[in-house]
MIZA-533059 format. One record per residue (C-alpha): x, y, z; residue number from 1. Coordinates in Angstrom, 3 decimals, always signed. Layout:
<nutors>
NUTOR|east|north|up|num
NUTOR|X|Y|Z|NUM
...
</nutors>
This chain:
<nutors>
NUTOR|east|north|up|num
NUTOR|+0.015|-0.003|+0.001|1
NUTOR|+1.156|+3.479|-0.679|2
NUTOR|-0.253|+6.256|+1.277|3
NUTOR|-0.686|+9.543|-0.766|4
NUTOR|+1.978|+11.955|+0.244|5
NUTOR|+4.133|+9.351|+1.988|6
NUTOR|+7.453|+7.694|+0.928|7
NUTOR|+6.672|+4.651|+2.829|8
NUTOR|+5.548|+1.534|+0.694|9
NUTOR|+4.356|-1.565|+2.307|10
NUTOR|+3.497|-4.820|+0.295|11
NUTOR|+0.333|-6.574|+1.349|12
NUTOR|+0.341|-10.337|+0.574|13
NUTOR|-3.408|-11.531|+0.170|14
NUTOR|-4.089|-15.102|+1.212|15
NUTOR|-7.521|-15.218|-0.307|16
NUTOR|-10.520|-12.938|-1.282|17
NUTOR|-14.204|-12.956|-0.565|18
NUTOR|-15.962|-11.434|-3.478|19
NUTOR|-19.358|-9.655|-3.958|20
NUTOR|-20.275|-9.128|-7.553|21
NUTOR|-23.013|-7.115|-9.123|22
NUTOR|-23.639|-6.187|-12.760|23
NUTOR|-24.101|-2.579|-12.837|24
NUTOR|-25.608|-2.167|-16.286|25
NUTOR|-24.928|-3.284|-19.931|26
NUTOR|-21.276|-2.251|-19.561|27
NUTOR|-19.784|-2.714|-16.130|28
NUTOR|-19.503|-5.256|-13.255|29
NUTOR|-18.769|-3.933|-9.855|30
NUTOR|-16.769|-6.458|-7.550|31
NUTOR|-15.962|-5.717|-3.879|32
NUTOR|-13.160|-7.884|-2.470|33
NUTOR|-12.835|-8.377|+1.253|34
NUTOR|-9.154|-9.797|+1.375|35
NUTOR|-7.698|-11.950|+4.001|36
NUTOR|-4.068|-10.989|+4.500|37
NUTOR|-1.002|-12.897|+5.471|38
NUTOR|-0.159|-12.219|+9.164|39
NUTOR|+3.249|-10.765|+8.275|40
NUTOR|+1.647|-7.926|+6.200|41
NUTOR|-1.156|-6.290|+8.163|42
NUTOR|-3.349|-3.605|+6.856|43
NUTOR|-2.235|-0.142|+7.942|44
NUTOR|-3.491|+0.880|+11.397|45
NUTOR|-5.487|+3.872|+10.073|46
NUTOR|-7.780|+1.692|+7.937|47
NUTOR|-10.883|+0.202|+9.595|48
NUTOR|-12.550|-1.803|+7.098|49
NUTOR|-10.232|-2.298|+4.138|50
NUTOR|-11.631|-3.730|+0.652|51
NUTOR|-10.742|-3.569|-2.905|52
NUTOR|-13.411|-2.181|-5.327|53
NUTOR|-12.752|-3.631|-8.920|54
NUTOR|-14.628|-2.432|-11.954|55
NUTOR|-14.722|-4.794|-14.998|56
NUTOR|-16.335|-4.940|-18.312|57
NUTOR|-18.919|-7.590|-18.949|58
NUTOR|-16.168|-9.853|-20.555|59
NUTOR|-14.253|-9.734|-17.239|60
NUTOR|-11.630|-7.143|-18.333|61
NUTOR|-10.343|-5.121|-15.353|62
NUTOR|-10.754|-1.484|-15.828|63
NUTOR|-10.023|-0.077|-12.306|64
NUTOR|-8.930|-1.216|-8.821|65
NUTOR|-9.672|+1.142|-5.948|66
NUTOR|-8.701|+0.407|-2.342|67
NUTOR|-11.399|+1.524|+0.127|68
NUTOR|-11.968|+1.789|+3.775|69
NUTOR|-15.567|+1.527|+4.999|70
NUTOR|-16.844|+1.472|+1.448|71
NUTOR|-15.327|+4.900|+0.518|72
NUTOR|-12.150|+5.799|-1.327|73
NUTOR|-9.258|+6.118|+0.896|74
NUTOR|-5.689|+7.766|+1.179|75
NUTOR|-3.929|+4.689|-0.230|76
NUTOR|-3.214|+3.208|-3.492|77
NUTOR|-2.188|-0.358|-4.430|78
NUTOR|+1.185|-1.268|-5.397|79
NUTOR|+2.117|-3.135|-8.637|80
NUTOR|+2.390|-6.372|-6.591|81
NUTOR|-0.914|-5.883|-4.888|82
NUTOR|-2.634|-5.135|-8.229|83
NUTOR|-0.986|-8.328|-9.745|84
NUTOR|-2.457|-10.376|-6.831|85
NUTOR|-5.981|-8.936|-7.381|86
NUTOR|-5.607|-9.422|-11.300|87
NUTOR|-4.634|-12.961|-10.827|88
NUTOR|-7.698|-13.533|-8.674|89
NUTOR|-10.095|-11.893|-10.951|90
NUTOR|-8.703|-13.667|-14.077|91
NUTOR|-9.210|-17.151|-12.550|92
NUTOR|-11.587|-19.174|-14.749|93
NUTOR|-14.235|-19.620|-12.163|94
NUTOR|-14.287|-15.913|-11.327|95
NUTOR|-14.490|-15.124|-15.038|96
NUTOR|-17.327|-17.572|-15.465|97
NUTOR|-19.221|-15.912|-12.337|98
NUTOR|-18.714|-12.443|-14.109|99
NUTOR|-20.035|-13.651|-17.389|100
NUTOR|-23.153|-15.291|-15.597|101
NUTOR|-24.298|-12.196|-13.762|102
NUTOR|-27.808|-11.018|-14.942|103
NUTOR|-28.658|-7.484|-15.729|104
NUTOR|-30.193|-5.389|-13.075|105
NUTOR|-34.006|-5.223|-13.051|106
</nutors>
């Protein structure tokens, strides 16, 4: 994690993710990931409820990854390594299948 305005960079290692997915419209899928972290890489102390908000196209292409705290944008950004961990999760065939099977909103 990289806090805006800080020179300190920490690398979180994600063990797993719990995902909540919702098809927003005929273009976007919203995914909220609740990560479980390796004990050796705890979330920064000033984050209360850390999640990663991922926006994808309907074919599962990642458009944006946004770290959040209590469902709001926070003062952190993900490092390259953290983004790659999220990307690897989203690109798994079973996750891609779940994305493609989401029904449009009513």
